[in-house]
BAFI-221470 format. One record per atom (N, C-alpha, C): z, y, x; residue in three letters. Coordinates in pm, 1 decimal. Layout:
% residues N
+----------+----------+----------+-------+
:        Z :        Y :        X : kollo :
+----------+----------+----------+-------+
:        Z :        Y :        X :   ala :
...
+----------+----------+----------+-------+
This chain:
% residues 99
+----------+----------+----------+-------+
:        Z :        Y :        X : kollo :
+----------+----------+----------+-------+
:  27509.8 :   9146.7 :  19077.6 :   met :
:  27640.2 :   9141.1 :  18956.9 :   met :
:  27654.9 :   9123.6 :  18820.0 :   met :
:  27774.9 :   9135.3 :  18810.1 :   gln :
:  27791.1 :   9072.1 :  18648.4 :   gln :
:  27843.6 :   9115.6 :  18563.0 :   gln :
:  27784.9 :   9139.0 :  18428.4 :   ile :
:  27876.9 :   9187.2 :  18332.4 :   ile :
:  28016.7 :   9192.6 :  18277.7 :   ile :
:  28058.7 :   9261.9 :  18259.3 :   thr :
:  28188.8 :   9187.1 :  18246.1 :   thr :
:  28209.8 :   9213.9 :  18029.0 :   thr :
:  28388.5 :   9143.7 :  18017.5 :   glu :
:  28307.6 :   9165.0 :  17895.9 :   glu :
:  28357.3 :   9296.0 :  17817.6 :   glu :
:  28436.1 :   9390.8 :  17896.0 :   gln :
:  28452.8 :   9584.6 :  17915.7 :   gln :
:  28369.6 :   9627.3 :  17889.1 :   gln :
:  28272.2 :   9591.5 :  18026.5 :   thr :
:  28155.7 :   9652.9 :  18041.1 :   thr :
:  28015.0 :   9658.4 :  17884.8 :   thr :
:  28076.8 :   9533.5 :  17805.4 :   leu :
:  27967.0 :   9510.8 :  17714.0 :   leu :
:  28030.7 :   9520.7 :  17625.8 :   leu :
:  28154.9 :   9611.2 :  17545.3 :   asp :
:  28192.3 :   9639.7 :  17464.8 :   asp :
:  28217.5 :   9785.8 :  17511.5 :   asp :
:  28206.8 :   9829.3 :  17585.8 :   arg :
:  28142.0 :  10024.0 :  17623.8 :   arg :
:  27994.1 :  10030.1 :  17589.6 :   arg :
:  27926.0 :   9895.7 :  17655.9 :   ile :
:  27721.9 :   9911.9 :  17635.6 :   ile :
:  27766.4 :   9902.8 :  17483.8 :   ile :
:  27824.4 :   9868.8 :  17373.0 :   ala :
:  27805.1 :   9873.0 :  17243.5 :   ala :
:  27877.7 :   9932.6 :  17191.0 :   ala :
:  27962.8 :  10031.6 :  17229.9 :   glu :
:  28040.6 :  10136.6 :  17173.0 :   glu :
:  27963.2 :  10201.4 :  17196.4 :   glu :
:  27884.4 :  10256.3 :  17325.2 :   leu :
:  27819.7 :  10365.9 :  17287.2 :   leu :
:  27732.1 :  10373.2 :  17200.7 :   leu :
:  27673.9 :  10220.6 :  17196.4 :   ala :
:  27501.1 :  10192.4 :  17097.7 :   ala :
:  27565.7 :  10124.7 :  16962.4 :   ala :
:  27651.1 :  10165.4 :  16929.9 :   lys :
:  27662.5 :  10114.9 :  16798.7 :   lys :
:  27665.7 :  10015.9 :  16736.8 :   lys :
:  27673.6 :   9904.6 :  16808.8 :   leu :
:  27627.6 :   9781.7 :  16789.8 :   leu :
:  27767.0 :   9693.6 :  16832.2 :   leu :
:  27744.7 :   9617.6 :  16689.9 :   asp :
:  27833.0 :   9542.1 :  16627.4 :   asp :
:  27817.0 :   9434.3 :  16731.1 :   asp :
:  27907.5 :   9336.1 :  16822.3 :   tyr :
:  27899.9 :   9201.6 :  16878.4 :   tyr :
:  28057.7 :   9199.4 :  16823.2 :   tyr :
:  28036.9 :   9112.5 :  16761.4 :   ser :
:  28161.8 :   9061.5 :  16659.4 :   ser :
:  28174.9 :   8894.2 :  16715.9 :   ser :
:  28029.8 :   8915.7 :  16622.0 :   asp :
:  27959.0 :   8721.6 :  16620.2 :   asp :
:  28002.2 :   8676.2 :  16765.3 :   asp :
:  28061.5 :   8580.1 :  16795.1 :   pro :
:  28106.7 :   8478.7 :  16943.2 :   pro :
:  27976.5 :   8472.9 :  17036.6 :   pro :
:  27887.6 :   8395.2 :  16940.0 :   ala :
:  27739.5 :   8378.5 :  16937.7 :   ala :
:  27631.5 :   8483.4 :  16990.0 :   ala :
:  27629.1 :   8619.0 :  16882.6 :   ala :
:  27554.8 :   8707.1 :  16949.4 :   ala :
:  27611.8 :   8761.8 :  17064.7 :   ala :
:  27696.4 :   8798.0 :  17147.1 :   arg :
:  27812.9 :   8861.9 :  17215.2 :   arg :
:  27778.8 :   8738.8 :  17345.2 :   arg :
:  27785.5 :   8579.0 :  17300.9 :   ala :
:  27710.2 :   8518.4 :  17445.5 :   ala :
:  27562.5 :   8559.9 :  17481.4 :   ala :
:  27480.9 :   8561.5 :  17352.5 :   ala :
:  27335.1 :   8535.7 :  17381.7 :   ala :
:  27298.7 :   8759.7 :  17428.8 :   ala :
:  27371.8 :   8776.3 :  17369.8 :   ile :
:  27374.3 :   8982.0 :  17458.6 :   ile :
:  27392.8 :   8953.8 :  17601.7 :   ile :
:  27496.8 :   8865.6 :  17631.1 :   leu :
:  27551.8 :   8925.3 :  17786.4 :   leu :
:  27472.1 :   8792.4 :  17843.7 :   leu :
:  27407.7 :   8678.9 :  17802.5 :   ala :
:  27300.4 :   8684.8 :  17915.8 :   ala :
:  27172.3 :   8737.3 :  17895.2 :   ala :
:  27139.2 :   8845.2 :  17801.3 :   asp :
:  27041.0 :   8902.3 :  17852.4 :   asp :
:  27025.9 :   9005.6 :  17909.4 :   asp :
:  27152.4 :   9033.8 :  17928.7 :   met :
:  27195.1 :   9126.3 :  18049.9 :   met :
:  27175.8 :   9127.8 :  18162.9 :   met :
:  27265.8 :   9021.4 :  18185.0 :   glu :
:  27304.1 :   8956.3 :  18303.6 :   glu :
:  27167.5 :   8937.3 :  18353.5 :   glu :
:  27037.2 :   8934.2 :  18268.2 :   arg :
:  26920.5 :   8859.1 :  18304.5 :   arg :
:  26801.6 :   8971.7 :  18337.1 :   arg :
:  26849.4 :   9116.3 :  18288.0 :   val :
:  26789.2 :   9205.4 :  18326.8 :   val :
:  26869.7 :   9211.0 :  18447.8 :   val :
:  26926.6 :   9249.7 :  18410.3 :   leu :
:  27005.3 :   9314.2 :  18614.9 :   leu :
:  26918.7 :   9196.9 :  18698.6 :   leu :
:  26935.8 :   9066.8 :  18705.1 :   ser :
:  26894.6 :   9049.0 :  18793.1 :   ser :
:  26789.8 :   8980.7 :  18862.2 :   ser :
:  26725.6 :   9063.7 :  18780.9 :   phe :
:  26558.7 :   9079.7 :  18763.2 :   phe :
:  26512.5 :   9224.1 :  18839.0 :   phe :
:  26638.6 :   9295.2 :  18789.4 :   val :
:  26572.7 :   9456.0 :  18857.9 :   val :
:  26616.9 :   9406.0 :  19038.1 :   val :
:  26765.6 :   9325.4 :  18973.6 :   glu :
:  26791.9 :   9347.2 :  19212.5 :   glu :
:  26675.7 :   9301.0 :  19264.0 :   glu :
:  26608.2 :   9196.1 :  19186.5 :   arg :
:  26488.3 :   9111.8 :  19294.4 :   arg :
:  26386.0 :   9222.7 :  19330.5 :   arg :
:  26352.6 :   9311.1 :  19211.4 :   leu :
:  26306.7 :   9389.0 :  19229.8 :   leu :
:  26343.4 :   9527.9 :  19381.3 :   leu :
:  26450.9 :   9537.9 :  19335.8 :   asn :
:  26500.3 :   9595.7 :  19462.9 :   asn :
:  26499.7 :   9564.1 :  19592.4 :   asn :
:  26461.5 :   9453.2 :  19620.1 :   glu :
:  26423.1 :   9350.5 :  19735.1 :   glu :
:  26267.2 :   9369.9 :  19800.5 :   glu :
:  26237.1 :   9418.7 :  19698.4 :   val :
:  26036.7 :   9417.3 :  19772.8 :   val :
:  26074.0 :   9519.8 :  19837.4 :   val :
:  25991.5 :   9517.4 :  19952.8 :   asp :
:  25972.9 :   9659.1 :  20087.6 :   asp :
:  25853.9 :   9811.9 :  19947.3 :   asp :
:  25928.1 :   9835.5 :  19913.4 :   thr :
:  25857.1 :   9977.6 :  19849.6 :   thr :
:  25755.7 :  10077.2 :  19966.6 :   thr :
:  25812.2 :  10076.9 :  20067.2 :   ala :
:  25775.3 :  10238.7 :  20169.4 :   ala :
:  25642.8 :  10274.3 :  20217.7 :   ala :
:  25560.2 :  10339.7 :  20168.7 :   gly :
:  25438.3 :  10367.7 :  20180.4 :   gly :
:  25398.5 :  10350.0 :  20089.2 :   gly :
:  25450.0 :  10338.8 :  19999.5 :   val :
:  25350.3 :  10267.9 :  19799.4 :   val :
:  25367.4 :  10438.4 :  19791.5 :   val :
:  25295.4 :  10444.6 :  19707.0 :   glu :
:  25262.9 :  10633.2 :  19631.6 :   glu :
:  25324.9 :  10575.8 :  19512.4 :   glu :
:  25363.7 :  10662.1 :  19393.7 :   pro :
:  25450.7 :  10623.3 :  19359.5 :   pro :
:  25328.0 :  10640.1 :  19213.4 :   pro :
:  25329.9 :  10496.7 :  19112.3 :   leu :
:  25282.7 :  10583.4 :  18965.5 :   leu :
:  25257.7 :  10639.1 :  18934.4 :   leu :
:  25247.6 :  10717.9 :  18906.2 :   ile :
:  25268.6 :  10869.6 :  18805.8 :   ile :
:  25149.7 :  10861.8 :  18652.5 :   ile :
:  24995.0 :  10866.5 :  18688.6 :   phe :
:  24922.2 :  10856.9 :  18596.9 :   phe :
:  24858.8 :  10680.4 :  18566.0 :   phe :
:  24814.0 :  10637.4 :  18530.2 :   met :
:  24735.0 :  10456.0 :  18448.3 :   met :
:  24581.4 :  10455.4 :  18548.5 :   met :
:  24563.5 :  10611.3 :  18569.6 :   thr :
:  24369.9 :  10664.3 :  18566.8 :   thr :
:  24374.9 :  10836.3 :  18618.3 :   thr :
:  24280.6 :  10839.4 :  18706.5 :   glu :
:  24264.4 :  10950.7 :  18788.3 :   glu :
:  24183.0 :  11047.5 :  18707.4 :   glu :
:  24118.1 :  10961.0 :  18650.5 :   glu :
:  24044.2 :  11051.3 :  18507.6 :   glu :
:  24115.7 :  11182.9 :  18424.6 :   glu :
:  24081.1 :  11270.3 :  18416.7 :   glu :
:  24127.8 :  11411.2 :  18320.3 :   glu :
:  24065.2 :  11473.9 :  18197.0 :   glu :
:  24102.0 :  11483.3 :  18119.7 :   asn :
:  24080.3 :  11523.3 :  18013.3 :   asn :
:  23963.8 :  11438.0 :  17944.7 :   asn :
:  23939.8 :  11373.7 :  17923.5 :   val :
:  23832.5 :  11265.6 :  17874.1 :   val :
:  23830.7 :  11327.5 :  17758.6 :   val :
:  23673.3 :  11394.5 :  17698.3 :   leu :
:  23687.6 :  11458.4 :  17538.0 :   leu :
:  23545.2 :  11391.9 :  17558.8 :   leu :
:  23577.0 :  11416.7 :  17357.2 :   arg :
:  23366.2 :  11388.8 :  17343.8 :   arg :
:  23286.1 :  11528.3 :  17283.5 :   arg :
:  23227.0 :  11593.7 :  17385.0 :   pro :
:  23143.8 :  11693.8 :  17375.2 :   pro :
:  23104.8 :  11740.9 :  17220.5 :   pro :
:  23137.0 :  11827.9 :  17173.3 :   asp :
:  23158.0 :  11919.5 :  17022.8 :   asp :
:  22985.5 :  11881.6 :  16967.4 :   asp :
:  22959.1 :  11834.0 :  16867.9 :   ala :
:  22892.7 :  11772.7 :  16772.8 :   ala :
:  22849.8 :  11871.9 :  16637.0 :   ala :
:  22759.1 :  11944.0 :  16583.6 :   val :
:  22765.4 :  11936.6 :  16435.0 :   val :
:  22664.2 :  11885.8 :  16385.2 :   val :
:  22755.4 :  11784.1 :  16299.7 :   ile :
:  22612.7 :  11678.2 :  16241.4 :   ile :
:  22598.5 :  11672.8 :  16133.3 :   ile :
:  22524.2 :  11637.8 :  16036.2 :   ala :
:  22497.8 :  11743.2 :  15979.7 :   ala :
:  22539.0 :  11597.4 :  15817.9 :   ala :
:  22621.0 :  11668.8 :  15763.2 :   ser :
:  22672.4 :  11584.4 :  15662.4 :   ser :
:  22682.5 :  11586.7 :  15516.3 :   ser :
:  22659.8 :  11483.7 :  15382.8 :   asp :
:  22694.4 :  11516.7 :  15240.3 :   asp :
:  22771.8 :  11624.2 :  15250.3 :   asp :
:  22722.2 :  11737.2 :  15234.8 :   ile :
:  22908.8 :  11896.9 :  15161.2 :   ile :
:  22810.4 :  11914.2 :  15041.6 :   ile :
:  22973.9 :  11866.2 :  14985.5 :   val :
:  22983.5 :  11864.3 :  14867.4 :   val :
:  23050.5 :  12068.0 :  14861.5 :   val :
:  22875.5 :  12077.7 :  14755.5 :   ser :
:  22929.2 :  12273.3 :  14738.5 :   ser :
:  23081.9 :  12294.7 :  14663.2 :   ser :
:  23168.2 :  12390.4 :  14624.3 :   lys :
:  23269.0 :  12457.8 :  14554.2 :   lys :
:  23262.8 :  12410.8 :  14393.0 :   lys :
:  23110.5 :  12443.9 :  14398.9 :   gln :
:  23046.3 :  12423.0 :  14259.9 :   gln :
:  23032.7 :  12263.1 :  14233.5 :   gln :
:  22970.0 :  12177.8 :  14269.6 :   glu :
:  22982.4 :  12070.3 :  14276.6 :   glu :
:  23084.1 :  11994.3 :  14218.5 :   glu :
:  23190.8 :  11963.8 :  14320.3 :   ala :
:  23424.0 :  11945.9 :  14351.7 :   ala :
:  23401.9 :  12019.8 :  14226.5 :   ala :
:  23422.8 :  12071.0 :  14190.1 :   leu :
:  23417.8 :  12135.6 :  14076.8 :   leu :
:  23423.9 :  12102.3 :  13967.4 :   leu :
:  23292.7 :  11998.1 :  13980.3 :   arg :
:  23225.9 :  12030.4 :  13871.6 :   arg :
:  23266.5 :  11815.4 :  13763.5 :   arg :
:  23347.6 :  11765.2 :  13881.4 :   asn :
:  23392.0 :  11607.6 :  13898.7 :   asn :
:  23569.9 :  11647.0 :  13885.6 :   asn :
:  23607.7 :  11774.6 :  13783.4 :   ser :
:  23758.2 :  11814.4 :  13813.7 :   ser :
:  23761.6 :  11756.1 :  13610.9 :   ser :
:  23913.3 :  11748.6 :  13640.4 :   pro :
:  23930.8 :  11716.0 :  13465.3 :   pro :
:  23950.5 :  11805.1 :  13403.7 :   pro :
:  24016.2 :  11927.3 :  13520.9 :   val :
:  24094.8 :  12061.4 :  13485.3 :   val :
:  24060.2 :  12148.0 :  13575.7 :   val :
:  23977.1 :  12228.0 :  13588.1 :   lys :
:  23918.6 :  12334.2 :  13716.3 :   lys :
:  23950.0 :  12517.2 :  13600.6 :   lys :
:  23992.7 :  12626.5 :  13725.5 :   asp :
:  23991.3 :  12751.0 :  13587.0 :   asp :
:  23930.3 :  12785.8 :  13736.1 :   asp :
:  23810.8 :  12849.3 :  13652.6 :   ser :
:  23635.2 :  12949.4 :  13713.4 :   ser :
:  23632.2 :  12880.6 :  13909.0 :   ser :
:  23730.8 :  12922.3 :  14009.2 :   asp :
:  23742.5 :  12863.3 :  14171.8 :   asp :
:  23829.6 :  12805.5 :  14199.6 :   asp :
:  23882.2 :  12688.8 :  14146.1 :   tyr :
:  24051.5 :  12596.6 :  14167.3 :   tyr :
:  24049.4 :  12467.1 :  14100.5 :   tyr :
:  24091.3 :  12361.5 :  14116.7 :   phe :
:  24096.8 :  12321.8 :  14039.7 :   phe :
:  24265.5 :  12250.7 :  14042.3 :   phe :
:  24319.8 :  12255.2 :  13855.4 :   lys :
:  24377.3 :  12281.5 :  13831.5 :   lys :
:  24517.1 :  12107.9 :  13813.2 :   lys :
:  24635.4 :  12145.1 :  13818.6 :   val :
:  24735.5 :  12083.3 :  13870.5 :   val :
:  24814.8 :  12086.8 :  13798.4 :   val :
:  24894.9 :  11951.1 :  13790.5 :   pro :
:  25077.9 :  11937.1 :  13698.8 :   pro :
:  25139.8 :  12062.2 :  13835.8 :   pro :
:  25200.1 :  12164.7 :  13777.3 :   arg :
:  25338.1 :  12145.8 :  13869.6 :   arg :
:  25420.8 :  12041.6 :  13944.7 :   arg :
:  25443.0 :  12107.0 :  14098.6 :   val :
:  25486.4 :  11982.2 :  14092.4 :   val :
:  25714.4 :  12037.4 :  14189.0 :   val :
:  25672.5 :  12176.3 :  14175.2 :   val :
:  25792.8 :  12231.5 :  14255.6 :   val :
:  25859.8 :  12324.5 :  14159.3 :   val :
:  25977.1 :  12318.6 :  14108.5 :   asp :
:  26056.2 :  12381.5 :  14018.3 :   asp :
:  26066.2 :  12555.5 :  14049.6 :   asp :
:  26085.2 :  12612.8 :  14003.5 :   lys :
:  26119.5 :  12794.6 :  14013.4 :   lys :
:  26267.4 :  12749.3 :  14065.3 :   lys :
+----------+----------+----------+-------+
């Protein structure tokens, strides 16, 4: 199958691409023709009796087990101790959103 100039113009219009440069136009036309020739070669392969490949593996939902891991948990008071500005239970930060 050959891609005509009109087909290339229509594809470029739909994809909102500009192929006004003759060198770029010739390059993309050659690329499209190579892709189509590859697809035509794939169509020649006999796939009768071959199941479609939907998933790359037979495994399903392989998840790690949930486990509680002891870590250096910082209490609220310890966290607030590091804050330059605080209010009893909260960090004070500059206003970000104006009313």
